[in-house]
C-alpha positions as CSV (number, residue, x, y, z in Angstrom):
1,X,73.0,74.9,51.6
2,X,70.7,78.3,52.8
3,X,72.1,81.8,51.7
4,X,72.3,84.3,54.5
5,X,71.1,87.0,51.9
6,X,68.6,87.1,49.2
7,X,70.6,90.2,47.4
8,X,74.1,91.1,47.4
9,X,74.4,94.5,46.1
10,X,77.8,95.7,44.8
11,X,77.6,99.3,45.2
12,X,76.1,101.8,47.3
13,X,75.1,104.6,44.3
14,X,72.1,105.5,43.6
15,X,71.1,102.1,41.6
16,X,72.3,99.7,44.3
17,X,70.3,101.7,46.9
18,X,67.3,102.0,45.4
19,X,67.5,98.3,44.3
20,X,68.2,97.5,48.0
21,X,65.2,99.7,49.4
22,X,62.9,98.5,47.0
23,X,64.0,94.5,47.9
24,X,63.8,95.1,51.5
25,X,60.3,96.7,51.2
26,X,59.7,93.4,49.7
27,X,60.5,91.2,52.6
28,X,64.0,90.5,51.0
29,X,67.6,90.4,52.8
30,X,69.7,92.5,51.6
31,X,74.0,93.1,51.6
32,X,75.3,96.3,50.4
33,X,79.2,96.4,49.9
34,X,81.3,99.2,48.7
35,X,84.7,99.8,47.7
36,X,84.7,103.3,49.2
37,X,84.6,104.3,52.7
38,X,81.7,105.9,52.4
39,X,78.1,105.5,50.8
40,X,76.6,107.0,48.3
41,X,79.0,106.6,45.4
42,X,79.5,109.9,43.4
43,X,76.2,111.4,45.1
44,X,78.0,111.3,48.4
45,X,78.4,115.0,50.2
46,X,81.1,115.7,52.6
47,X,80.5,118.5,55.3
48,X,83.1,121.2,55.6
49,X,82.5,124.3,57.9
50,X,78.4,123.4,57.4
51,X,78.8,123.2,53.5
52,X,77.7,120.2,51.5
53,X,80.7,119.6,49.6
54,X,79.8,117.6,46.3
55,X,83.1,115.7,46.4
56,X,82.6,114.0,42.8
57,X,81.0,116.9,41.0
58,X,78.2,119.1,41.0
59,X,74.8,116.6,41.2
60,X,71.5,118.8,40.3
61,X,68.3,116.3,40.4
62,X,66.3,117.3,37.5
63,X,63.6,115.4,36.0
64,X,60.2,115.2,33.6
65,X,58.8,112.5,35.6
66,X,56.5,113.0,38.2
67,X,57.1,109.9,39.7
68,X,60.5,110.2,39.7
69,X,60.4,113.2,41.4
70,X,57.5,111.8,44.1
71,X,60.0,108.9,44.8
72,X,62.7,111.2,46.0
73,X,61.2,113.8,47.8
74,X,59.7,110.8,50.0
75,X,63.1,110.9,51.3
76,X,64.2,114.5,51.4
77,X,63.1,117.9,51.3
78,X,64.4,119.4,47.9
79,X,65.1,123.5,47.5
80,X,64.5,125.1,44.5
81,X,67.7,125.5,43.1
82,X,67.5,126.3,39.5
83,X,70.9,125.3,37.4
84,X,71.8,128.1,35.6
85,X,76.0,127.9,34.8
86,X,77.6,131.1,33.5
87,X,81.0,130.9,31.2
88,X,84.0,132.7,31.7
89,X,85.9,133.3,28.5
90,X,89.3,135.0,29.6
91,X,87.1,137.5,31.6
92,X,83.8,137.8,29.5
93,X,81.1,136.6,31.5
94,X,78.3,135.1,29.2
95,X,74.6,133.2,30.0
96,X,74.6,129.2,29.4
97,X,72.8,128.0,28.0
98,X,72.9,130.4,24.8
99,X,70.1,133.3,25.7
100,X,69.4,136.6,24.4
101,X,71.8,137.7,27.4
102,X,74.8,135.5,25.2
103,X,73.7,137.2,21.9
104,X,73.6,140.5,23.1
105,X,76.7,140.4,24.9
106,X,78.2,138.6,21.6
107,X,76.7,141.0,19.0
108,X,74.8,143.4,20.7
109,X,71.3,141.6,19.2
110,X,68.5,142.9,21.2
111,X,65.5,141.5,19.3
112,X,65.2,137.6,19.1
113,X,65.3,138.0,15.2
114,X,68.5,139.8,15.2
115,X,70.2,137.2,17.4
116,X,68.7,134.4,14.7
117,X,70.2,135.9,11.4
118,X,73.5,136.4,12.9
119,X,73.4,133.3,13.5
120,X,72.1,132.2,10.1
121,X,74.6,134.2,8.6
122,X,77.4,132.4,10.2
123,X,76.4,129.4,9.3
124,X,75.7,130.0,5.6
125,X,79.2,131.9,5.4
126,X,80.8,128.5,7.0
127,X,79.9,126.2,3.8
128,X,79.3,123.1,5.9
129,X,76.7,121.1,4.9
130,X,77.7,117.4,5.8
131,X,79.7,117.7,9.2
132,X,82.4,115.4,9.5
133,X,83.7,116.4,12.8
134,X,82.7,118.3,16.3
135,X,83.9,121.7,15.2
136,X,81.9,121.7,12.1
137,X,79.1,119.8,13.4
138,X,78.9,122.9,16.4
139,X,79.5,125.7,13.7
140,X,76.6,124.1,11.5
141,X,74.7,124.4,14.5
142,X,75.4,127.9,15.9
143,X,77.9,129.7,14.1
144,X,81.6,130.6,14.3
145,X,81.4,132.9,17.3
146,X,79.7,131.1,19.8
147,X,81.3,127.9,19.0
148,X,85.0,129.9,19.1
149,X,84.4,131.4,22.8
150,X,81.7,128.8,24.3
151,X,82.2,125.5,22.9
152,X,86.1,124.9,21.4
153,X,88.0,125.3,24.5
154,X,85.6,123.7,27.2
155,X,85.2,120.5,24.8
156,X,88.8,120.0,24.2
157,X,89.6,120.2,27.6
158,X,86.6,118.1,28.4
159,X,88.0,115.0,26.0
160,X,91.6,116.0,25.8
161,X,91.7,116.1,21.9
162,X,91.3,119.0,19.1
163,X,87.5,119.3,18.0
164,X,88.6,118.3,14.7
165,X,89.4,114.8,16.2
166,X,86.3,114.2,17.5
167,X,83.5,112.8,16.3
168,X,80.3,114.9,15.3
169,X,78.1,113.1,16.9
170,X,79.3,114.6,20.0
171,X,77.0,117.2,19.5
172,X,73.5,116.2,18.0
173,X,72.1,119.7,19.3
174,X,72.9,122.5,21.0
175,X,70.0,124.4,22.9
176,X,69.8,128.0,21.8
177,X,67.1,129.9,23.6
178,X,65.7,133.1,21.8
179,X,64.6,134.5,25.7
180,X,66.1,135.4,28.6
181,X,65.6,132.2,30.5
182,X,68.9,131.0,31.9
183,X,67.4,128.0,33.5
184,X,69.7,125.4,32.1
185,X,67.6,122.2,32.3
186,X,64.2,122.5,30.7
187,X,62.6,119.7,32.9
188,X,60.1,120.5,35.1
189,X,61.2,119.8,38.3
190,X,64.6,120.5,39.6
191,X,66.4,121.0,43.3
192,X,69.1,120.1,45.5
193,X,68.1,117.9,48.5
194,X,68.3,119.9,51.4
195,X,70.8,118.4,53.7
196,X,72.3,116.8,50.5
197,X,72.0,113.8,49.0
198,X,73.5,111.5,51.9
199,X,70.0,111.8,53.6
200,X,68.4,110.2,50.6
201,X,70.9,107.3,50.7
202,X,70.7,106.3,54.1
203,X,67.2,105.9,54.2
204,X,67.4,103.8,50.9
205,X,69.8,101.6,52.7
206,X,68.0,101.6,56.0
207,X,67.4,97.7,56.5
208,X,69.9,96.2,54.5
209,X,73.3,95.1,56.1
210,X,76.4,97.8,54.8
211,X,80.1,96.8,54.4
212,X,82.1,100.0,53.1
213,X,85.9,99.2,52.3
214,X,85.2,96.1,50.9
215,X,86.0,94.7,47.3
216,X,83.5,92.1,45.6
217,X,85.8,90.8,43.3
218,X,89.0,90.2,45.1
219,X,86.4,88.1,47.4
220,X,84.2,87.0,45.1
221,X,83.7,83.2,45.9
222,X,83.4,84.2,49.7
223,X,80.4,87.1,49.1
224,X,78.6,84.6,46.4
225,X,78.8,81.7,49.2
226,X,76.4,84.4,51.1
227,X,74.2,84.9,48.8
228,X,71.3,84.1,46.2
229,X,71.8,86.7,43.5
230,X,74.3,89.5,43.0
231,X,73.4,93.0,41.9
232,X,76.9,94.3,40.2
233,X,76.9,98.4,39.7
234,X,80.8,98.2,38.7
235,X,82.4,98.2,35.8
236,X,81.3,95.5,33.8
237,X,84.9,94.7,32.1
238,X,86.4,94.6,35.2
239,X,83.6,91.5,36.4
240,X,84.9,89.6,33.5
241,X,88.6,90.1,34.4
242,X,88.9,92.3,31.4
243,X,88.8,89.3,28.7
244,X,88.1,91.1,25.6
245,X,89.9,94.2,26.7
246,X,89.6,97.5,28.8
247,X,86.6,100.0,28.2
248,X,87.5,103.5,28.1
249,X,86.8,106.7,30.1
250,X,87.4,110.1,30.9
251,X,88.3,111.0,34.6
252,X,88.1,113.9,36.4
253,X,90.7,115.7,38.9
254,X,89.0,117.9,41.7
255,X,90.9,120.7,43.8
256,X,88.9,121.6,46.8
257,X,89.9,124.7,48.3
258,X,88.1,126.1,52.1
259,X,88.3,130.2,51.5
260,X,88.0,132.3,54.5
261,X,85.4,134.7,52.5
262,X,81.7,134.6,52.5
263,X,81.2,134.4,48.8
264,X,84.2,133.5,45.8
265,X,82.1,133.7,42.8
266,X,78.6,134.6,43.1
267,X,77.1,131.2,41.3
268,X,77.6,127.8,42.0
269,X,79.1,126.6,38.5
270,X,81.2,128.8,36.4
271,X,82.6,127.2,33.2
272,X,86.0,128.2,31.8
273,X,85.5,128.1,27.8
274,X,88.9,129.6,26.6
275,X,91.4,126.6,26.0
276,X,94.4,128.0,28.1
277,X,92.6,127.9,31.4
278,X,93.4,124.2,32.7
279,X,90.4,123.0,34.3
280,X,86.9,123.2,33.1
281,X,85.0,124.7,35.8
282,X,84.5,126.1,39.4
283,X,82.1,124.8,41.8
284,X,81.4,127.0,44.5
285,X,79.2,124.4,46.9
286,X,77.1,126.6,48.8
287,X,75.1,128.3,46.3
288,X,73.7,125.1,45.9
289,X,71.7,125.4,49.1
290,X,71.6,128.8,49.4
291,X,74.3,128.8,52.3
292,X,74.8,132.0,54.4
293,X,78.1,130.4,55.8
294,X,80.9,132.9,56.7
295,X,83.5,130.7,54.7
296,X,83.1,129.1,51.5
297,X,84.4,126.1,50.0
298,X,85.3,126.3,45.9
299,X,86.6,123.2,43.7
300,X,88.2,123.6,40.4
301,X,87.5,120.4,38.0
302,X,90.1,119.1,35.7
303,X,89.2,116.5,33.0
304,X,92.3,114.2,32.4
305,X,92.7,111.0,30.6
306,X,91.7,107.4,32.4
307,X,93.9,104.9,33.1
308,X,93.5,101.8,35.2
309,X,93.1,102.8,38.9
310,X,91.6,106.4,38.0
311,X,88.1,106.7,39.0
312,X,85.8,106.4,35.4
313,X,83.4,108.8,35.1
314,X,82.3,109.3,31.8
315,X,82.2,106.6,28.8
316,X,84.1,107.1,25.7
317,X,80.9,105.7,23.5
318,X,82.5,105.3,20.6
319,X,82.4,102.7,18.1
320,X,85.6,100.8,19.1
321,X,84.4,101.0,22.8
322,X,80.5,100.5,22.1
323,X,81.1,97.3,20.2
324,X,83.6,96.3,23.0
325,X,81.0,96.6,25.5
326,X,78.0,94.5,23.3
327,X,80.7,91.7,23.9
328,X,80.6,91.9,27.5
329,X,76.9,92.7,27.7
330,X,76.4,89.3,25.8
331,X,78.2,87.4,28.6
332,X,75.7,89.3,31.6
333,X,72.7,88.6,29.4
334,X,73.8,84.7,30.0
335,X,74.0,85.3,33.9
336,X,71.0,83.7,35.7
337,X,72.6,85.2,39.2
338,X,73.5,88.3,38.6
339,X,72.0,91.4,38.0
340,X,73.9,94.2,36.2
341,X,73.0,97.9,36.6
342,X,73.8,101.9,36.5
343,X,76.5,103.7,34.9
344,X,79.4,101.6,34.7
345,X,77.6,98.2,34.3
346,X,75.7,99.7,31.4
347,X,78.9,101.5,29.8
348,X,76.3,104.5,29.6
349,X,76.1,108.1,31.1
350,X,72.8,108.5,33.0
351,X,71.6,111.2,34.9
352,X,70.2,110.7,38.3
353,X,66.4,110.3,37.9
354,X,67.2,108.1,34.5
355,X,69.5,105.8,37.1
356,X,66.6,105.5,39.8
357,X,64.1,105.0,36.5
358,X,66.0,102.1,35.5
359,X,66.8,100.9,39.0
360,X,63.1,100.8,39.6
361,X,62.5,98.7,36.1
362,X,64.9,96.4,37.0
363,X,63.2,95.8,40.5
364,X,59.7,95.3,38.9
365,X,61.1,92.9,36.6
366,X,62.9,90.8,39.0
367,X,59.6,90.7,41.1
368,X,57.5,89.8,38.4
369,X,55.1,92.8,38.6
370,X,55.1,93.6,35.1
371,X,56.0,91.6,31.8
372,X,59.0,93.1,29.9
C-alpha cells in the first residue's frame, strides 16, 4: 500500500521545521502537525502593536558555529542585538554576567586585582573544599556576596527549592569577567531575526503540508497509515504512554501586559534575584529589535512546578530522571520507522543553535550523507 507522505513530522518547532525543510529539499513529501494553533514551537512570536512578543520566553540566537549562523541567515536578516541582562536585587542594579561594574557596585573595587582578592578572601573564609550542594558550590566559585545577592534567590525561585537542597552539579561554573564586557554570551555570532522567528519557521515549512491544532498521539494509527516514517519531537515518555513513569520538568507561567508608555525598564531582560519578588525576570520585548513604538509589552516570568498538562520547559536532569530517560531511549533505539529528536524527545535542554545542528546531523544520517 503506497503512503501519502515520506515523513510525518510531529512538532513544528526548530527541529521539526529544519528536518522538514531539508527533507523537502531532497524531494521528499512531508506532513508537519502540531498540537498548538501556531507553528514554531517555543520560538513563536506574536505581534502586538507592532512588537514581536516572545510568547514562550526570551529567545536570543547565539553560536560560535559559522555554518549554523550562515544557515539561519539564509531565512532572515539578523539584527545586532547583544544579550546584556541586568540584575535587580531589592532595587540595587548589577551587571550580568558578573563583571567589573558588578564588583565596583558590590565592593568599590576599581582594579581586577582588587576584585579577585575580594572573591578569593570570601572563598577561603567559607572553608568549603568539597561542595555537596548548589549553595556550597556557588560560594566556592564566587564567594558569599555574589552568591547571596545575585544567585541564591533567583536559583531558588527557578527550581522551587532551597539552594542547599539542590545538587552541586547544576552550577558547574560561573562566568566571572574581570573587565567591563556585559555581553552575556561568549559566542562570536549573536542577534535576533528582524521581524521575529516566525519568518524563519514559515520559510522552513514552505513545501510541506501543515496541520495545526492536531494531536498525533490521539490519532496515531490514522497518521501512521499516511507516512513511511515519523519524526517525533514531543515528550518521549508520552510517546510510550508513560510505561516506565513520567519524566519531570520545571514549567513557566508568563504574565503579559501592554503598557501605554514608550519604555518600561530600558532593557530587554531584567532578572529579579531576591527571593521575595515572586517572578524571576521581566522581559520588555521591543528592546530585542530596538523598537520605537509608542507602547510597550512586558512579561513577568514565573518558574513553577510542572504537572501533567503544563508546558514542559526545563528537564530535571537529576539521577532519577536521567535513569528513567535511558530506559525510554533504549526503546526508541529499537524503532525502525521513528526518528526522535529535539528538546523533549531527547530530554535535554538545547539552545537554538544546538537544536538546528542536531537536526542537520540527523538529516545527514537519515539520507546517508555521512557515516555516523
